[in-house]
N, C-alpha and C positions, 0 to 999 in steps of 0.2 A: 663523513656525510650521513645524516640521518635520514631513513627513509620513513616519511609519513604516511605512506600508502597502505592501506589494509591488505591483507592477504586474501587470496582468493577463498581460502579455507573459511575465514571469518565471515566473509560476504555469503558463501553458501550455507555455513550454519545459521546465519540471520535469517536468510529467506527459507530454509528447512524449519526453523524456529515457527516463522510467521505461518507458514503452510499449516504445522501441525495445530498452531493455536486457534487457526480459522477452522479446522475440522474436528476440533474437540466437540463430542457432543455436549450441548447444553439442555436443559429443559426449553420446551417452546417458550414459555414466559421469559426467560433468560436470554434468548438467542439473540434478541433485538438489541440487547446491551453488550455484544460481542463486538469490540472494536474491529475495524478492518484493517487487520495485522499486515496482509500482504502489500495494502495501499501504503502503509506506516513505512515499512521497510524498503518498498521500490522507491517512495519519495526521498527516504533519507539518504540512500545510496546515490540517487541521480542528482540530489542538491549537492551534497558534500564530495562525491567522488564520481563525476559523470565520465571520467576517462577510465573507469573500472567497470561501472554498471551502465548498460544503455537499452535502448529499446528492445532489442532482440533478447536480451536476459530476462527483462520484466516480461515480455510475451511471452517465454518459455514458462516462468513461473506461474503466469496467468492460465497457459493451457494446462499445467499440471493441476492447477485449481479445478479447473473445468473438469477434469478426468477424476479427481477425488471428489467432488461434489456431485458429479451424474449430471452437470448441465450440458446444455447443447455446447459443443466443441466449438470453442473460439470466443464465446461472449465474454468471458472474465478476460481471456487473453487480449482481446481489444480494447477493453475497458482499463487494465493495467498498463499496457502499452501506450495508451493516451495519455494517462497520468504521468509516466514517465516521461514522455516527450514534452509536456508542459512543464515539468521541473527542470528539464535540461535545458529549454530554452530560456528559463527564468532564472537558472540556480545563481548567476553571480549577482542578481538582485536581492535574490532570497536569502542568500548568505548575510546580507547588509541588515537584513529585518530583524528586530527584536524577537525573540522566541513567541511572545503572544500574536505578533504579526503573521508570523509563519504559521501560527496554529489556525488563525482565520484561514489562509491560503489552504492549509491542508482540509479544512471544513469543506471548501468549494471543491477542492479535488474530490472528497470523498463523496460530496453531493453528484457531481458529474460522474463517478464511477457508478453511483447507485442509479442514476439516471439512464445511463447506456446500458447498464445490465436488465433495468427494467424494460427499456424500449426494445431491446433485442430480444429478450424474453417473450415480449407480448407479440411478436411476431409468430410465434409458434404456438402460443395459446393465450387466450384471455387471461388477464390478471387483474385483481382486484387490490388496490393499494390503500392501505391505511396511513395514517398520520405518523405512527410508530415505525413505518418503515425506514423514516430519516433520521431515527435516533441514533443509529450506529455511527452516522456521519458526524454528528456532535460529540460523541464519546470518543471517536477516534481523534478528534482535534483536542480534545483536553488530554489525551493520553501523549500526544506528540511531545509536549516537554519532557516528560519522563523518558519515553523512547530515545530523544536526542541526548539526553544526559546520560543514559545507562549506556549506550553504543559509544560514545566519546569516552568513558572510562575503560572500555576494553583495551588492553594493551595490543597495538597492532605489531605483528611479527616483522622482524627486518631483513 
Protein backbone atom coordinates (compact mmCIF):
# COMPACT_ATOMS: atom_id res chain seq x y z
CA UNK A 1 0.00 0.00 0.00
CA UNK A 2 1.39 3.39 -1.02
CA UNK A 3 1.28 6.23 1.49
CA UNK A 4 0.36 9.50 -0.21
CA UNK A 5 0.59 11.53 2.98
CA UNK A 6 3.42 14.05 3.28
CA UNK A 7 5.72 13.60 6.23
CA UNK A 8 5.56 16.12 9.03
CA UNK A 9 9.18 16.98 8.20
CA UNK A 10 8.21 18.17 4.71
CA UNK A 11 5.36 20.21 6.15
CA UNK A 12 7.67 21.71 8.78
CA UNK A 13 10.32 22.61 6.20
CA UNK A 14 7.72 24.22 3.93
CA UNK A 15 6.36 26.36 6.78
CA UNK A 16 9.88 27.28 7.92
CA UNK A 17 10.81 28.23 4.34
CA UNK A 18 7.69 30.39 4.08
CA UNK A 19 8.58 32.14 7.33
CA UNK A 20 12.14 32.77 6.15
CA UNK A 21 10.96 34.07 2.77
CA UNK A 22 8.56 36.40 4.56
CA UNK A 23 11.19 37.94 6.84
CA UNK A 24 13.96 38.30 4.24
CA UNK A 25 14.71 42.01 4.23
CA UNK A 26 13.88 43.70 0.96
CA UNK A 27 14.12 47.34 0.08
CA UNK A 28 11.10 49.39 1.06
CA UNK A 29 10.16 49.85 -2.58
CA UNK A 30 10.25 46.10 -3.26
CA UNK A 31 8.64 44.94 -0.01
CA UNK A 32 5.13 45.44 -1.45
CA UNK A 33 5.90 42.85 -4.15
CA UNK A 34 6.81 40.11 -1.67
CA UNK A 35 4.12 37.40 -1.76
CA UNK A 36 2.40 36.33 1.42
CA UNK A 37 4.37 33.10 1.69
CA UNK A 38 2.87 31.91 4.95
CA UNK A 39 -0.64 32.30 3.55
CA UNK A 40 0.37 30.32 0.45
CA UNK A 41 1.78 27.42 2.44
CA UNK A 42 -1.07 27.45 4.97
CA UNK A 43 -3.62 27.43 2.17
CA UNK A 44 -1.87 24.66 0.26
CA UNK A 45 -1.64 22.25 3.19
CA UNK A 46 -5.13 23.15 4.46
CA UNK A 47 -6.66 22.45 1.05
CA UNK A 48 -4.69 19.38 0.03
CA UNK A 49 -4.00 17.74 3.41
CA UNK A 50 -6.38 19.15 6.06
CA UNK A 51 -5.89 15.98 8.11
CA UNK A 52 -2.20 16.93 8.56
CA UNK A 53 -2.37 20.73 8.91
CA UNK A 54 -5.12 22.39 10.86
CA UNK A 55 -6.05 25.68 12.43
CA UNK A 56 -3.77 25.24 15.46
CA UNK A 57 -0.75 24.57 13.24
CA UNK A 58 -1.43 27.66 11.14
CA UNK A 59 -2.10 29.72 14.27
CA UNK A 60 1.28 28.64 15.66
CA UNK A 61 3.14 29.69 12.49
CA UNK A 62 1.22 32.97 12.45
CA UNK A 63 2.32 33.54 16.04
CA UNK A 64 5.94 32.88 15.02
CA UNK A 65 5.45 35.46 12.27
CA UNK A 66 4.24 37.95 14.88
CA UNK A 67 7.35 37.29 16.95
CA UNK A 68 9.77 37.58 14.02
CA UNK A 69 8.15 40.74 12.63
CA UNK A 70 7.78 42.33 16.05
CA UNK A 71 4.09 43.00 15.50
CA UNK A 72 1.46 42.86 18.22
CA UNK A 73 1.05 39.30 19.42
CA UNK A 74 -1.77 37.41 17.78
CA UNK A 75 -2.47 39.65 14.80
CA UNK A 76 -0.93 37.39 12.17
CA UNK A 77 -1.82 34.30 14.20
CA UNK A 78 -5.50 35.18 13.96
CA UNK A 79 -5.38 36.08 10.28
CA UNK A 80 -3.48 32.92 9.24
CA UNK A 81 -5.80 30.76 11.37
CA UNK A 82 -8.80 32.40 9.71
CA UNK A 83 -7.36 31.68 6.25
CA UNK A 84 -6.75 28.07 7.28
CA UNK A 85 -10.31 27.76 8.58
CA UNK A 86 -11.73 29.01 5.28
CA UNK A 87 -9.56 26.55 3.33
CA UNK A 88 -10.49 23.58 5.51
CA UNK A 89 -14.19 24.34 5.26
CA UNK A 90 -14.01 24.55 1.46
CA UNK A 91 -11.18 22.10 0.75
CA UNK A 92 -13.30 19.51 -1.08
CA UNK A 93 -14.73 22.13 -3.42
CA UNK A 94 -11.41 23.89 -3.96
CA UNK A 95 -9.69 20.69 -5.06
CA UNK A 96 -12.17 20.37 -7.92
CA UNK A 97 -11.54 23.90 -9.23
CA UNK A 98 -9.01 24.52 -11.98
CA UNK A 99 -5.85 26.19 -10.72
CA UNK A 100 -6.81 29.62 -12.09
CA UNK A 101 -10.03 29.56 -10.07
CA UNK A 102 -8.07 28.49 -7.02
CA UNK A 103 -5.86 31.53 -7.65
CA UNK A 104 -8.91 33.78 -7.46
CA UNK A 105 -9.83 32.21 -4.14
CA UNK A 106 -6.26 32.67 -2.89
CA UNK A 107 -6.45 36.32 -3.92
CA UNK A 108 -9.59 36.74 -1.80
CA UNK A 109 -7.95 34.95 1.14
CA UNK A 110 -4.88 37.16 0.90
CA UNK A 111 -7.05 40.26 0.76
CA UNK A 112 -8.90 38.96 3.84
CA UNK A 113 -5.57 38.41 5.60
CA UNK A 114 -4.40 41.93 4.73
CA UNK A 115 -7.73 43.37 5.90
CA UNK A 116 -7.65 41.54 9.24
CA UNK A 117 -4.03 42.58 9.88
CA UNK A 118 -4.87 46.18 8.91
CA UNK A 119 -7.94 46.37 11.13
CA UNK A 120 -6.24 44.79 14.15
CA UNK A 121 -3.12 46.94 13.71
CA UNK A 122 -5.22 50.09 13.47
CA UNK A 123 -6.59 49.39 16.95
CA UNK A 124 -3.15 50.06 18.42
CA UNK A 125 -2.08 52.98 16.25
CA UNK A 126 -3.53 54.95 13.34
CA UNK A 127 -2.41 53.63 9.97
CA UNK A 128 -2.48 55.25 6.57
CA UNK A 129 -2.97 52.75 3.79
CA UNK A 130 -2.16 53.35 0.18
CA UNK A 131 -3.43 51.38 -2.76
CA UNK A 132 -0.11 49.54 -3.13
CA UNK A 133 -0.79 47.81 0.24
CA UNK A 134 -3.01 45.36 -1.66
CA UNK A 135 -0.46 44.49 -4.39
CA UNK A 136 1.01 41.55 -2.46
CA UNK A 137 -2.42 39.85 -2.43
CA UNK A 138 -2.46 39.96 -6.22
CA UNK A 139 1.16 38.78 -6.48
CA UNK A 140 0.43 35.91 -4.09
CA UNK A 141 -2.48 34.78 -6.27
CA UNK A 142 -0.15 34.82 -9.27
CA UNK A 143 2.43 32.71 -7.41
CA UNK A 144 -0.18 30.13 -6.31
CA UNK A 145 0.06 27.92 -9.45
CA UNK A 146 3.86 27.82 -9.18
CA UNK A 147 3.63 26.94 -5.48
CA UNK A 148 1.15 24.11 -6.14
CA UNK A 149 3.24 22.64 -8.96
CA UNK A 150 6.44 22.88 -6.91
CA UNK A 151 5.01 21.25 -3.76
CA UNK A 152 3.33 18.47 -5.75
CA UNK A 153 6.72 17.54 -7.24
CA UNK A 154 8.28 17.02 -3.82
CA UNK A 155 8.50 13.28 -3.21
CA UNK A 156 6.64 12.38 -0.04
CA UNK A 157 8.41 9.99 2.26
CA UNK A 158 6.69 6.71 3.00
